[in-house]
N, C-alpha and C positions, 0 to 999 in steps of 0.2 A: 503493500499500499504506499503510496507516494506521499509527501511531507503536506501536499496542498489538502488530500484528503483527511488529515489526522487533524488539520484547525478549519473550521468552519467559518472561522471568525473573519477573514481578511475577504469571503464571498457577501457575506451578510452583516455588515457594520452596523445598520440600523439595528440589529438583535445584540451583536455585540454589546453597544453601549444599552441596552435595555434594561429590564429588572430582572432580578436574580432569576425568578419563576422561568421566563423565557429562554435565558441562558442554559439554563440548566435545563431545559426540554430538548435544547439541540445538543447538549452533552450527551444526553443518555440516547439520544437518538442513534438506532444502527443503521450503519451505514452499507447499502447495496450497490453492487456492481454489476455491469452489463458489459459485453463484449460488442464490436460494431456489429452493424446490421440484424440485432435483436429487437424484437419486441418489445416494446415497454406496455402497453395495452393494445387491445384489439375493440372494435366496435360491438356493443353488445355484452362486451366482460363488465364485470362486478368492480367497485373501485374501493379499494380497503385502506389504503393509503394517502397522506399529502408528502410529496416530494419536494425535497430542497436539493439542485443541481449542484454539485462541487464540481464536477469535470466532464467534457464531453460535450457532444449537441445531439438533441433529441427533435428529432422532425415530426411533426403532427401534421394529420392529412385526412381529408374525406376521400372516401371512393363511392364515384356515383353509377349512374347506370353504366353496363358494360365494363366494370371496373376501371373506370378514368379516374386518376388521382390530380386531388387538386392539394397542394401544400397551404395549409393554413398560416401556418407561424413554428417558429424554432425555439426552442427552450435553450438558453444559455447557462454557465456557472453564476449562479447569484440569482436566477430565477426560479420560480414555480411554472408549473404547468397549470393555466388558467382553468383549462378544461376540467383536469383532474381536481382543482379546487370546486370548481361549480359541484361535480358529480360526488365529492366528498362531502359536501354540506348539506347536497340534497340529496344523498343516499340513491342516486340515480346511475343505470349502468351508462357506459361511455358511448357518445353518439360518434366517435372518431378514431383513428388509431394513431400509435406514435413508435416512432424506430428509434434506435439510436444510429446517428451517424459517424462516431467516432466512440472507442472505450469510455463509459460512462460510472460516474460513482456520484451517489447522491444520497442524502438523510432520507429514512422513511419512517413518517409520523404514522401511527396508527389512527383509526378512526376514532374509536374511544379515548384518544390521547388526545387527538386533535380538538373534539369536542370540547373536551375539559380544559383544556389550553385555552381557548375562545374566552372563557368564563374566568381564568387565573393567570391569565399571562398576557398583560396590557401591552406590550412591547409587539408580542407576537401575534395577536389581534389586530394591530394597526398596519402590521407586514402584509397581511392574509389578505385583508382589504383593500390596501393600498397596491399592491400588486395585481390585485384581480381587476380594479377600477382602471387602471392605468392601461394594463395590457387587451382590456376589453375593448378601449379605443382604437388599439392596432387592428385586432382581430374584425373589427368594423371596416375599417378603412380599406382592408386584403380583402373583406367579402365585396366591397363596394367595386374596388379595383377588378376583382373577376367578373361580377355582375356585368358593368357597363360601360368598361373600356374594352374598345376592339382589341383583337389579339394581335394584330401588325402593331400596335402602338405598345402593347405590354411585351412583346419580343423587343422592339427598338430599346427598351426602357431596361430589359435585363439585359441585352448585349452590353449596354453601356457601362452599366452597375457592376458586371461581373468580371470583364476584361480589363486591360490596361494595352497602350501601345507596344507591338512588338509581342505580346503576349498571347501564347495559345493556351487556351482552355481546354481543358479533358471532360468531356460531356455528352453524354447522348442526346439524339431527339426526344426518347422518351422522358428522359430528366428532367428536360427544360419544359416539355407538355406538362410534368406534375407541376412545375413551378406558376405555369402560367394558367394551369387548369383548363387544359385544352387537349384534343388530341393528338396524337403524335403525327399523324399522316398531314395536320393543319401545320404544326410546326414543320416539316419536312419542306412543305409546298413553300412557306414564306423563307424559308433559309436558301433553298434554290434558286427562288427569284432574287433575294440578295447576292447570292453569288453570281447570279448572270448578270448583277448590275455592278459589280466589283467590290462591292460592299463587305463581304466576308469571302472566307476562304473555308472550306470543308474540308474533313478529312474523317477517318474512320475512328469514330469517337472522340474526334477534335473538332475545333471552331477557334478561327483567326479571325480578328476585324481587322479589316484592310483600309476600309473609309472612314474613319471615326468621325470627322466633321460633317460628312452628309449623313450618318446615323444621327449625330446632334442633331441636325436641321431637320430631319424626320421628327423627331420628336417633339419639336416645337409646333409642328404644322398638323400632327395626325390628332385627329378627334377621337 
């Protein structure tokens, strides 16, 4: 176990400076670990723990008709998963699924302990609802993007955000489709058109932006 896992305080400073009950809660919480590419939760599964991430990254996504994936958000060190928070509070099953993108370590707080802590640990209670409120706004913005922005604009935004001049991005069309909440065939069609216009160069599982200024221009005019 790495040093970062042994001490949760650098990742959760508000809790580290909080009341002794909140500090003790995290001190006593067991650490759970998962390898890269493992399921953290699946749609329909029960939620038994509130989780605070210490290491790694978790991708949370919805699965639509035909198995189409749409990435909602990622959980990073110092955060908790808002869907997990909602489910552990309501005792409802998960409506989405989460997978590790890298080896993960997290503190797991069982629902009975979580429920008691909301009453007895003020700093923990503030953290739970501050994190929930702030990140719900992110998810709403993400859903607005998926529902109302054209795929072409989302693709241009994705390419500009994920690449740097002269850099080759290792990514498949299916992975891009999941990020954009669309079908792989749609992504492939747009990328082929971009390649024909000299904007990108496509390889097997790779992508390079060749005309960034034109992509930036497109990002300002696509509605």
